[in-house]
DOMAR-777672 format. One line per 2 residues: number of its first residue (from 1); their letters; for each residue y, x, z of C-alpha. Coordinates in steps of 0.05 Angstrom, whole numbers. Each point is the difference from the previous one (the first is absolute). Example, Ala and Ser with C-alpha at 12.3 -4.5 7.8 and 13.67 -1.06 7.14 Angstrom:
! DOMAR-777672
1	AS	-90:246:156; 69:27:-13
END
This chain:
! DOMAR-777672
1	MS	113:-7:-172; 53:-44:32
3	AA	52:20:-51; -48:-13:-58
5	KL	-18:-69:26; 75:-16:8
7	HI	11:24:-72; 46:56:22
9	PI	-3:60:-47; -27:63:32
11	CH	22:70:-19; -51:53:21
13	VE	29:69:9; -53:56:0
15	AG	-46:-44:-41; -66:22:-31
17	VR	-22:47:56; -75:1:8
19	TY	-47:39:45; -62:-39:-22
21	NK	-20:-7:73; 0:-74:20
23	KN	-19:17:71; 73:20:6
25	PE	39:-64:14; 61:27:-37
27	EV	-41:4:-64; -16:-74:2
29	NR	73:-16:14; 23:42:-59
31	IL	-48:-34:-49; 19:-70:23
33	TD	74:16:-3; -3:30:-69
35	HL	-36:-61:-28; 50:-48:33
37	SS	63:38:-19; 47:-16:-57
39	LL	26:71:-6; -42:62:11
41	LA	40:63:11; -43:63:0
43	ST	18:65:33; -45:42:-45
45	QS	-36:-2:-67; -67:-11:36
47	GI	29:-64:28; 17:-22:-71
49	RN	-70:16:-23; -30:-41:56
51	IN	46:-58:-15; -19:2:-73
53	SE	-74:5:15; 3:-64:40
55	GL	34:-39:-56; 69:0:32
57	SE	36:43:-51; 53:-53:-18
59	RG	27:4:71; -3:76:10
61	YM	57:50:-2; 2:74:18
63	VG	61:11:44; -18:59:45
65	DP	-6:3:75; 55:-27:46
67	MY	-27:46:54; 20:59:-43
69	DA	70:-29:-7; 5:-6:75
71	FL	-28:69:13; 51:33:-46
73	KY	57:-37:35; -21:8:72
75	RI	-31:69:5; 43:19:59
77	KK	16:74:-10; 33:-15:-66
79	YC	27:-70:12; 36:10:67
81	KD	49:58:0; 13:-9:75
83	FK	-74:-8:18; -16:27:69
85	LN	-75:7:12; 0:-4:76
87	SF	43:-64:3; -40:-32:-56
89	FE	-65:6:39; 32:-7:69
91	GL	-47:-35:48; -59:6:-48
93	IS	-20:72:-8; 22:73:-2
95	IP	-13:27:-70; -31:69:-5
97	KE	24:49:-52; -66:-7:-39
99	FY	-47:-59:5; -53:-43:-34
101	YL	9:-75:-5; -58:-47:18
103	TC	-2:-76:-6; -63:-39:14
105	HR	-2:-75:9; -57:-32:-40
107	EE	-53:-35:41; -56:43:-28
109	NT	35:62:26; 25:-27:67
111	SD	-54:-49:24; -38:54:38
113	SH	19:66:34; -52:42:-39
115	TL	36:-7:-67; 68:16:30
117	LE	-31:58:38; -23:32:-65
119	IF	70:-7:-29; 31:30:62
121	RA	-49:58:0; 22:16:-71
123	ME	74:-3:16; -9:43:63
125	QL	-26:57:-43; 62:4:-44
127	DA	54:54:3; 55:-47:24
129	PT	5:-63:44; -15:-69:-28
131	IY	48:-58:10; -38:-65:8
133	PV	40:-65:8; -54:-42:33
135	HP	-16:-69:-26; -8:-49:58
137	RS	-72:-12:-23; -20:72:15
139	RQ	46:18:58; -54:-10:53
141	YA	-50:45:-37; 53:52:-17
143	EK	25:9:70; -70:1:29
145	LQ	-22:54:-50; 61:42:13
147	RK	-13:-1:75; -75:12:-5
149	YK	0:56:-51; 68:30:18
151	FQ	26:2:-71; 62:45:0
153	KI	23:-6:-72; 1:-76:-8
155	IL	67:-31:17; -7:-75:13
157	CE	61:-43:-7; 20:-73:-9
159	PV	-1:-29:-70; 58:24:-42
161	GY	46:-38:-47; 4:8:-75
163	LE	55:53:-1; -34:41:54
165	SI	-66:-3:-37; 33:22:-66
167	YL	29:60:37; -68:18:30
169	VD	-34:-5:-68; 54:40:-35
171	NA	-1:56:52; -73:4:20
173	KK	-44:58:-23; -54:-50:-22
175	VV	-17:-72:12; -63:-35:25
177	TD	0:-76:-5; -40:-63:-13
179	SG	62:-37:-27; 5:-23:-72
181	GL	76:8:3; 7:65:37
183	QR	-46:37:-48; 48:-19:-56
185	EA	59:25:40; -37:66:12
187	FF	-9:4:-76; 75:-13:-10
189	AK	15:55:50; -50:48:-34
191	KK	-39:7:64; -75:11:2
193	CI	-33:-63:26; -68:-16:27
195	TI	-17:-74:1; -52:-23:51
197	LD	-30:-56:-42; -62:-10:-42
199	FV	36:-31:-60; 57:20:-45
201	CW	64:-40:6; 42:36:-53
203	PE	-39:38:-53; 65:30:-26
205	IM	8:45:62; -73:23:3
207	VD	16:58:-46; 5:76:5
209	GR	-19:0:74; 62:-38:19
211	NE	-37:-56:37; -74:3:20
213	LS	-44:-51:34; -37:22:62
215	KP	-49:-31:48; 22:1:74
217	IA	-38:65:11; 38:60:28
219	DE	-30:53:-44; 11:-40:-64
221	II	72:-15:18; 14:74:13
223	DK	-35:22:-64; 41:-47:-42
225	LN	66:17:35; -13:72:-19
227	TK	-8:-13:-74; 62:13:-42
229	QL	39:-50:-39; 32:10:-68
231	IK	69:-30:-10; 17:-20:-71
233	ED	74:-14:0; -3:-44:-61
235	YN	-55:-45:28; 28:-63:32
237	PF	-40:-64:-12; 43:-43:45
239	GD	61:-9:-45; 70:27:-1
241	GH	27:-24:67; 33:-62:-31
243	SA	-56:-51:7; 41:-47:44
245	EK	53:-6:-54; -54:-16:-52
247	IV	-31:-53:46; 67:-34:11
249	QL	14:1:-75; -67:-32:-15
251	LE	11:-54:51; 69:-15:-28
253	DK	-26:-3:-71; -58:-46:19
255	ME	46:-46:40; 52:-4:-56
257	RG	-53:-18:-51; -37:-47:47
259	SF	-63:36:-22; -38:9:65
261	L	-73:-20:-14
END
């Protein structure tokens, strides 16, 4: 809003995303930003459709997802030839040979211990440990639950950085999350993902059992983790891994022409 009032052009990357749930503050921010932006750069075709339906088609471009660009570049086991697992996670965690990856940070999932308890009960039943980098919001609940219920398969650790998280996604058996970004990274890594939310963030990944919504109920999480996913190698709705180049080219073209709206 400040940029718009100062007449500074705004370029919105990841434009056109809609969950149709205005109780989610991010949804309100996305709508406002799209309508104030001069350039709307969509990650997927659904973003373009949403932009068009709101009368913003003149500003919209399909460029692909910069998160996919970054994932392809930084997936550690392929990017770093000299990668040493133990030193990479030194001081954070000891990585088991097989593991599940859990992230949980949204207020609706961390504001009381009962919700987190159901998620922990599900993860405790799995056939390998679960690595859970604990968000500061839920640390108190997480540590209390682990002590009280003596969960043996849930490994709590400090929050991890981007590269560590990409490694954990790429090497986990399956992923459980309430993050809009991590569920896409699980899709990029072809990992089965269960999303603990009651609304869809990215309809493109809710296909062939690859990502499924679940309530924070242990039995439901387990049931959905056990369903199979179908990987279609030719299905990639997030672009070709060169979205950043397309974004830069569009910016340069608009600046050269002086055609920002």
